[in-house]
C-alpha positions in Angstrom: 0.0 0.0 0.0 1.3 3.4 -1.0 1.6 6.4 1.3 -1.5 7.8 -0.4 -3.2 4.5 0.1 -2.6 4.6 3.9 -4.0 8.0 4.1 -7.1 7.1 2.1 -7.6 4.0 4.3 -7.5 6.1 7.4 -10.0 8.4 5.9 -12.4 5.5 5.2 -11.9 4.6 8.8 -12.8 8.1 10.0 -15.9 8.1 7.7 -17.0 4.6 8.8 -16.7 5.4 12.5 -18.4 8.7 12.0 -21.4 6.7 10.6 -21.2 4.2 13.5 -21.3 7.2 15.9 -24.3 8.4 14.1 -26.2 5.2 14.6 -25.2 5.2 18.3 -26.5 8.7 18.5 -29.8 7.8 16.8 -30.2 4.8 19.2 -29.6 6.8 22.4 -32.0 9.5 21.2 -34.7 7.0 20.7 -34.2 5.2 24.1 -37.9 6.1 25.0 -39.4 5.8 21.6 -42.2 3.1 21.6 -41.6 0.3 19.2 -38.1 1.7 18.0 -35.7 -1.0 16.8 -32.1 -0.2 17.3 -29.7 -0.2 14.4 -25.9 -0.6 14.3 -23.0 0.0 11.9 -21.0 -3.0 10.8 -17.8 -2.9 8.9 -16.3 -4.9 6.0 -12.9 -4.6 4.4 -12.7 -2.4 1.4 -10.5 -4.1 -1.2 -9.0 -2.6 -4.4 -7.4 -4.4 -7.2 -3.5 -4.2 -7.4 -0.7 -4.9 -10.0 -0.1 -8.3 -10.9 -3.7 -9.3 -10.1 -3.2 -9.0 -6.4 -6.0 -7.4 -4.5 -4.9 -5.1 -1.7 -6.7 -3.9 1.4 -7.5 -0.2 1.0 -9.7 0.7 3.7 -13.1 -0.1 5.4 -16.7 0.0 4.2 -19.5 0.7 6.7 -23.0 -0.9 6.4 -26.1 -0.1 8.4 -28.0 -3.0 9.8 -31.5 -2.6 11.2 -32.2 -5.1 14.0 -36.0 -5.1 13.5 -36.6 -8.8 14.6 -35.4 -8.0 18.2 -38.1 -8.2 20.8 -38.6 -5.2 23.1 -39.7 -5.3 26.7 -43.5 -5.0 27.4 -44.5 -2.1 29.5 -47.9 -1.9 31.0 -50.4 0.8 30.2 -53.7 2.1 31.8 -55.1 2.5 28.2 -56.7 -0.6 26.9 -56.0 0.3 23.3 -52.3 0.5 23.7 -51.0 -2.6 22.1 -47.8 -4.5 21.8 -46.7 -7.6 19.9 -45.0 -10.5 21.7 -43.3 -12.6 19.1 -43.2 -12.2 15.3 -45.5 -9.8 13.5 -46.3 -6.2 12.8 -49.5 -4.1 13.0 -50.9 -3.0 9.6 -51.4 0.8 9.6 -52.3 3.4 6.9 -51.3 7.0 6.6 -54.9 8.0 5.9 -58.2 6.8 7.4 -59.6 5.3 4.2 -56.8 4.2 1.9 -57.5 2.5 -1.5 -55.4 0.8 -4.1 -54.7 4.2 -5.5 -54.7 6.5 -2.6 -52.8 6.3 0.7 -50.2 3.9 1.7 -50.2 0.8 3.9 -47.2 0.3 6.3 -46.1 -1.9 9.1 -45.2 -0.9 12.7 -44.6 -2.3 16.2 -45.4 1.1 17.7 -48.9 0.4 19.2 -49.8 3.4 21.4 -53.2 3.6 19.7 -55.9 6.0 20.9 -59.1 7.2 19.4 -58.9 10.5 17.5 -61.8 13.0 17.3 -63.7 10.6 14.9 -63.0 7.5 17.0 -60.4 6.1 14.7 -57.4 4.4 16.6 -54.3 6.3 15.7 -50.7 6.0 17.1 -48.5 8.8 18.2 -47.0 8.9 14.7 -50.4 9.6 13.2 -50.9 6.2 11.6 -54.3 4.5 11.6 -54.7 0.9 12.9 -56.2 -1.5 10.4 -58.4 -4.6 11.3 -60.8 -7.2 10.0 -64.4 -6.3 10.8 -66.3 -8.9 12.6 -69.9 -9.7 11.4 -72.2 -9.0 14.4 -74.7 -11.6 13.3 -72.3 -14.7 13.1 -68.9 -13.5 14.5 -67.0 -14.2 11.2 -64.3 -12.1 9.5 -63.6 -11.7 5.8 -62.3 -14.6 3.7 -60.0 -12.3 1.8 -57.2 -12.3 4.3 -54.4 -11.8 1.8 -55.3 -8.2 0.8 -54.5 -5.1 2.8 -57.6 -3.4 1.2 -59.8 -6.0 3.0 -58.9 -4.5 6.3 -60.8 -1.5 7.7 -59.7 1.4 9.9 -60.5 0.5 13.5 -63.2 2.8 14.7 -64.6 2.6 18.2 -66.9 5.7 18.1 -69.6 4.4 15.7 -70.6 1.6 18.2 -74.4 1.8 18.7 -76.0 0.9 22.0 -76.7 -2.8 22.6 -80.0 -4.6 23.6 -80.5 -8.3 23.5 -84.0 -9.9 23.6 -84.8 -12.7 26.0 -85.2 -16.0 24.3 -84.5 -18.5 27.1 -85.6 -18.8 30.6 -84.5 -21.6 32.9 -85.8 -22.3 36.5 -84.4 -24.5 39.2 -86.8 -24.5 42.1 -88.7 -26.7 44.5 -92.4 -26.8 45.3 -93.3 -28.1 48.6 -94.9 -31.6 48.3 -96.6 -30.9 51.8 -98.1 -27.7 50.8 -101.8 -27.3 51.9 -104.4 -27.7 49.2 -106.2 -24.3 48.9 -108.4 -25.0 45.8 -109.1 -27.4 43.0 -109.9 -26.5 39.5 -113.2 -27.2 37.6 -113.9 -30.3 35.7 -117.2 -30.9 33.9 -118.4 -34.3 32.8 -121.7 -34.5 30.8 -123.6 -37.5 29.6 -126.1 -36.3 27.1 -128.8 -37.7 24.7 -129.8 -40.4 27.2 -133.3 -41.9 27.7 -135.0 -43.3 30.7 -137.2 -42.1 33.4 -135.4 -43.2 36.6 -131.9 -42.7 38.0 -131.7 -46.1 39.6 -132.3 -49.4 37.9 -131.4 -50.3 34.3 -131.3 -47.4 32.0 -130.8 -47.5 28.1 -128.2 -45.0 27.1 -128.6 -45.6 23.2 -126.0 -43.1 21.6 -124.8 -41.5 24.9 -121.6 -39.3 24.6 -119.2 -38.1 27.3 -117.9 -34.6 27.2 -115.1 -33.4 29.5 -114.2 -29.9 30.6 -112.4 -28.5 33.7 -112.1 -30.3 36.9 -114.4 -30.1 40.0 -113.6 -27.5 42.5 -113.0 -28.3 46.3 -115.3 -27.5 49.1 -118.6 -27.4 47.2 -121.9 -28.9 48.2 -123.3 -31.7 46.3 -126.9 -31.6 45.0 -128.9 -34.6 43.6 -132.2 -34.0 41.9 -134.4 -37.0 41.3 -137.5 -36.7 38.9 -139.8 -33.9 40.3 -139.2 -34.6 44.0 -136.9 -31.5 44.4 -133.3 -31.6 45.6 -131.4 -33.4 48.2 -128.2 -31.8 49.4 -125.3 -33.8 50.6 -122.3 -32.2 52.4 -118.9 -32.7 51.0 -117.1 -35.6 52.4 -120.1 -37.7 53.3 -120.6 -41.1 52.0 -122.3 -40.6 48.6 -123.4 -44.1 47.8 -126.6 -42.7 46.4 -124.5 -41.4 43.6 -124.2 -45.0 42.1 -125.4 -45.3 38.6 -125.8 -48.5 36.6 -125.7 -48.3 32.8 -126.8 -51.0 30.4 -125.5 -50.8 26.8 -127.8 -51.9 23.9 -125.9 -50.6 20.9 -122.3 -49.5 20.4 -121.7 -45.8 19.7 -119.8 -44.3 16.9 -115.9 -44.5 17.4 -115.3 -40.8 17.9 -113.1 -39.1 20.5 -114.7 -39.1 24.0 -117.2 -41.9 23.3 -117.2 -45.4 24.8 -118.6 -48.7 24.1 -117.7 -50.5 27.4 -117.9 -49.7 31.1 -114.2 -50.0 31.4 -113.8 -47.5 28.6 -116.1 -45.0 30.3 -114.2 -45.6 33.7 -111.0 -44.8 31.9 -112.4 -41.5 30.5 -113.7 -40.4 34.0 -110.5 -41.5 35.8 -108.2 -39.6 33.3 -110.2 -36.5 32.7 -112.9 -35.8 35.2 -111.3 -35.3 38.6 -113.6 -38.1 39.7 -113.2 -41.8 40.4 -114.9 -44.7 39.0 -115.1 -48.5 39.4 -116.7 -51.4 37.7 -117.9 -54.3 39.8 -120.1 -57.0 38.4 -121.1 -55.0 35.5 -122.0 -51.9 37.5 -120.2 -48.5 37.1 -119.8 -46.6 40.3 -118.9 -42.8 40.0 -117.6 -41.1 43.0 -117.2 -37.3 42.9 -114.2 -35.5 44.3 -115.1 -35.0 48.0 -114.4 -31.4 47.6 -116.6 -31.0 44.5 -120.2 -30.5 43.7 -122.4 -33.0 41.8 -125.8 -32.3 40.3 -127.9 -35.3 39.1 -131.4 -34.8 37.7 -133.9 -36.5 35.3 -136.3 -34.5 33.4 -140.0 -35.6 32.8 -139.1 -36.3 29.1 -136.1 -38.3 30.0 -133.8 -36.2 27.9 -130.9 -36.0 30.4 -129.6 -38.7 32.7 -126.8 -37.0 34.7 -124.7 -33.9 34.7 -121.6 -33.3 36.7 -120.8 -29.6 37.1 -119.5 -27.2 39.7 -121.3 -24.7 41.9 -119.0 -21.7 42.9 -115.8 -23.1 41.7 -112.6 -22.3 43.7 -110.0 -22.0 40.9 -110.5 -21.3 37.3 -107.5 -19.8 35.5 -109.5 -18.2 32.7 -111.6 -16.1 35.1 -110.4 -13.0 36.9 -112.5 -13.9 39.9 -110.9 -17.4 40.3 -107.2 -17.0 39.1 -103.9 -16.2 40.6 -102.9 -13.6 38.1 -105.7 -11.2 39.2 -104.8 -11.8 42.9 -108.2 -13.3 43.6 -106.6 -16.7 44.4 -103.4 -16.6 46.6 -100.9 -18.9 45.1 -99.0 -21.6 47.1 -95.7 -20.1 45.7 -94.9 -17.3 43.3 -91.7 -15.8 41.8 -91.0 -13.3 39.1 -88.1 -12.9 36.7 -87.0 -9.9 34.5 -87.2 -10.5 30.8 -86.2 -8.0 27.9 -87.9 -7.1 24.7 -86.3 -6.4 21.2 -85.8 -2.7 22.5 -84.1 -3.7 25.7 -87.0 -2.6 27.8 -87.4 -4.7 30.9 -90.6 -6.6 31.8 -91.8 -8.7 34.7 -92.7 -12.2 34.0 -94.3 -14.0 36.9 -94.8 -17.7 37.7 -97.5 -18.7 40.1 -98.1 -22.2 41.5 -101.2 -23.6 43.3 -101.1 -27.0 45.0 -103.7 -29.4 43.4 -105.9 -31.8 45.3 -104.6 -34.4 42.8 -101.5 -36.1 43.8 -98.1 -34.7 42.8 -99.7 -31.9 40.8 -99.4 -28.1 40.8 -101.5 -25.7 38.9 -99.3 -23.1 37.2 -100.0 -19.6 35.6 -97.3 -17.6 33.8 -98.4 -14.0 33.3 -97.0 -10.5 32.6 -97.1 -7.8 35.3 -98.7 -5.4 34.8 -101.1 -7.2 32.5 -101.3 -4.2 30.1 -97.8 -5.1 28.8 -99.3 -7.7 26.6 -102.1 -8.0 24.2 -103.9 -11.4 23.3 -103.5 -12.6 26.8 -105.9 -15.3 28.0 -107.0 -13.0 30.8 -105.1 -10.7 33.4 -101.8 -10.9 31.4 -101.8 -14.8 31.5 -99.8 -16.2 28.6 -99.9 -19.9 29.7 -101.5 -22.0 32.2 -101.8 -25.7 33.1 -100.6 -28.5 35.2 -97.1 -29.5 36.3 -97.0 -33.1 37.4 -94.3 -34.9 39.4 -93.2 -38.4 39.8 -93.4 -40.0 43.2 -89.6 -39.4 43.8 -90.1 -35.6 43.4 -88.9 -35.3 39.8 -90.8 -33.7 37.0 -93.0 -35.9 35.0 -92.6 -34.5 31.7 -95.1 -36.8 29.7 -97.9 -36.0 32.0 -97.2 -32.3 32.4 -99.1 -29.9 30.2 -97.4 -28.9 27.0 -96.9 -25.3 28.1 -94.6 -26.4 30.8 -92.8 -29.5 29.3 -90.0 -27.3 28.0 -89.2 -26.7 24.4 -86.3 -29.2 24.4 -88.8 -31.8 25.6 -91.2 -31.2 22.7 -93.4 -28.6 24.7 -94.5 -25.3 23.5 -92.7 -22.0 23.6 -94.0 -19.1 25.7 -95.4 -16.5 23.4 -95.7 -12.8 24.3 -97.6 -10.3 22.2 -96.7 -6.9 23.4 -99.1 -4.1 23.5 -98.9 -1.4 20.9 -97.6 1.0 23.4 -94.6 -1.0 24.1 -93.3 -0.7 20.5 -91.3 -3.9 20.7 -91.1 -6.8 18.1 -94.0 -9.1 18.6 -94.6 -11.9 19.2 -91.7 -12.8 21.4 -91.1 -16.4 21.9 -89.3 -17.8 24.9 -87.9 -21.3 25.4 -88.8 -22.4 28.9 -86.7 -25.0 30.6 -87.9 -26.7 33.7 -85.5 -29.6 33.6 -85.4 -33.1 32.0 -87.8 -35.7 32.6 -87.2 -37.8 35.8 -84.3 -35.6 36.9 -83.8 -33.1 39.6 -82.0 -30.5 37.5 -85.0 -28.1 37.2 -88.3 -28.0 39.1 -88.9 -30.5 41.8 -91.5 -31.4 44.4 -89.8 -32.4 47.6 -90.9 -32.2 51.2 -89.1 -28.8 51.7 -90.1 -25.2 51.6 -90.8 -23.9 48.1 -87.9 -21.8 46.8 -86.4 -20.5 43.6 -82.9 -21.6 43.9 -81.5 -20.4 40.6 -82.7 -19.0 37.4 -81.2 -18.1 34.1 -82.5 -15.4 31.8 -80.8 -14.4 28.7 -81.1 -10.9 27.0 -80.2 -7.4 28.4 -81.5 -4.0 28.8 -80.4 -1.3 26.4 -76.9 -0.3 27.3 -74.3 2.5 26.2 -70.8 1.8 25.3 -68.7 1.7 28.4 -65.2 0.7 27.4 -63.1 -1.2 24.9 -61.1 -4.2 25.5 -58.6 -6.2 23.4 -57.8 -9.9 23.8 -54.4 -11.5 23.3 -55.9 -12.9 20.0 -56.3 -9.4 18.8 -60.1 -9.2 19.1 -61.3 -5.8 19.8 -64.6 -5.9 21.9 -67.1 -3.2 22.9 -68.3 -3.5 26.6 -71.6 -2.1 27.4 -73.0 -0.8 30.7 -75.6 -3.5 30.7 -73.0 -6.2 31.0 -73.2 -7.2 27.4 -70.3 -7.2 24.9 -69.9 -7.2 21.2 -66.8 -8.1 19.1 -65.9 -5.4 16.7 -62.6 -6.2 14.9 -59.8 -8.8 14.8 -56.3 -7.3 14.5 -54.2 -9.1 11.9 -50.4 -9.3 12.3 -48.2 -9.2 9.3 -45.2 -11.6 9.2 -42.1 -11.7 6.9 -39.5 -14.2 6.1 -36.7 -11.7 6.8 -38.1 -8.9 9.0 -34.6 -7.3 9.1 -34.9 -6.7 5.3 -37.7 -4.2 5.7 -37.1 -0.6 4.6 -37.3 1.7 7.5 -39.5 4.7 6.4 -39.1 6.6 9.7 -41.7 7.2 12.4 -41.2 3.5 13.3 -42.9 2.4 10.2 -41.6 -0.1 7.5 -42.4 -1.3 4.2 -41.7 -4.7 2.5 -38.8 -5.1 0.0 -37.5 -7.9 -2.1 -35.1 -8.7 0.8 -37.8 -8.9 3.5 -40.1 -11.0 1.3 -43.9 -10.4 0.9 -46.1 -9.9 3.9 -48.4 -12.7 5.3 -51.4 -11.6 7.2 -52.1 -13.9 10.1 -54.6 -14.0 13.0 -52.6 -13.4 16.3 -51.3 -16.6 17.7 -51.5 -18.6 14.4 -49.2 -19.3 11.5 -46.1 -18.3 13.4 -47.5 -14.8 14.3 -47.2 -13.7 17.9 -49.7 -12.7 20.3 -51.2 -9.2 21.0 -50.6 -7.7 24.4 -53.3 -5.4 25.3 -52.9 -2.4 27.7 -49.2 -2.5 27.0 -46.6 -1.3 24.6 -43.3 -2.5 23.3 -40.4 -0.4 24.6 -37.4 0.5 22.5 -34.8 -2.2 22.0 -31.9 0.3 22.8 -29.8 -0.8 25.7 -28.0 2.3 27.1 -25.0 0.5 28.5 -24.4 -1.2 25.2 -24.5 2.0 23.4 -22.1 3.8 25.6 -19.6 0.8 25.3 -20.0 1.1 21.4 -19.4 4.8 21.7 -16.2 4.3 23.5 -14.9 1.8 21.0 -16.0 4.0 18.2 -14.3 7.0 19.7 -11.0 5.2 20.0 -11.2 3.8 16.5 -12.0 7.3 15.1 -9.0 8.7 17.0 -6.8 5.9 15.7 -7.8 6.5 12.1 -7.2 10.1 12.6 -3.7 9.4 13.8 -3.1 7.4 10.7 -4.2 10.3 8.5 -2.0 12.7 10.7 1.1 10.5 10.4 0.5 9.8 6.7 0.3 13.6 6.1 3.5 14.2 8.0 5.4 11.6 5.9 4.1 13.1 2.8 5.6 16.5 3.9 8.9 14.7 4.4 8.7 13.5 0.8 8.0 16.9 -0.3 10.9 18.4 1.6 13.3 15.8 0.0 12.5 17.3 -3.4 13.7 20.7 -2.2 
């Protein structure tokens, strides 16, 4: 190497170390910059061709290296929309809120101090807008076009409408006391019509008699028996009513229609199953015994047109009449509880369940009604939307097959509860609610044990109208709106862009990068999948600069710079000596 070459090599050393000092200076100045990735200057030998085909060292060539793939420490934040990435991946951002293929640019960053601007768009401290996949509110899905940056949307948390959820399911876990006092019985009517014959006793030809059944007999009513024209005989409830025995003789078989019978045993079965009375057949004689708490009127007209009528005088419980049901308050239920349900507008309504112990074994009469009754149209009466019997097995579990359809539960093939709101409510109508009282033969819903009646637990879905309260972000990158009514709604899923060689990205400044041929093309991934890292909510990634390392490098760079300066200085002095030789 010539003297001039030595001076030139020293000059490259000065220049290279000056660049290294510049990198150190940039790193130290960005010590507190969120998402900053330190860079360093590396050196390689500068070789020039010499005489005879020999290459001779002629200095040093500096090259800057961005250490973009280094992970910075996560620092916690009180702002839920401050985000960091743990692992591989970059947030997708744009320099304008609504970029297209022709306007605006998409870039990548790890600087995740995002906060809403005046329009509700999430923007970081460098002014870049966070992009995400919108989540369909109806099915929770995101776009299938996950390879395009234009398929993302600017994340906006201001245009989030209030949330209301309609009630569609009600589940009750409760016990009805099996030892509850019977306070009333319902009406049951049995009518045998179109009969002929002039006497109550003896053999009577029925011809084409028919049986019609209605409501069960009530408790506590007097029994009246009318025979021919002799007036009425009153029997007190509970007395031996052997005079109520009736003998039927069949001459012809009736038509095979519902409610008719052709044998005494068929008639007995009809009475036992539907009438709230008991019947027996002994030696060809049918004996009908009324409920000891019911009323029975038996009469024979002069023309023989009617043989017997069973009916109720002053019934105790009839759900379809205001004077004799629980919804109106006329009858005090054995047990009553109310739950709050919600209509399509998020308005709250009171749905009440009232239970009355029946005189029939293991049976409770039930009414479901709205309070106040004016909340619903098309109610049976007094806001009642359903009524019937709930029956239990002898072990206290619910007997679904013998429970009325209104209370079997939708999953067991029963009916939904249907609410038709009044016009004043302005809610979507009808509203159907699936009622769950437990599975057949299990104690996972309503039971009848020898314990105090109680509502142990109930589940009602739906919610009142709620305003946006806060925003949360999951480690999977899902941005969720939280409402003050306790409900939530997923809004966006934040994609992470991964690269084959992240250190090959082009640094555009402001902690943003763009892809190059060296980095490879981006690959958009859901957080935590496909090699992408996870999103750290309420935190941000600190600078990767280590101050101790930078000071160490600074000392080394300073010494190297001084040494190269000395080389240039000595070379200059030697050159002066050569010049003096010429003189």
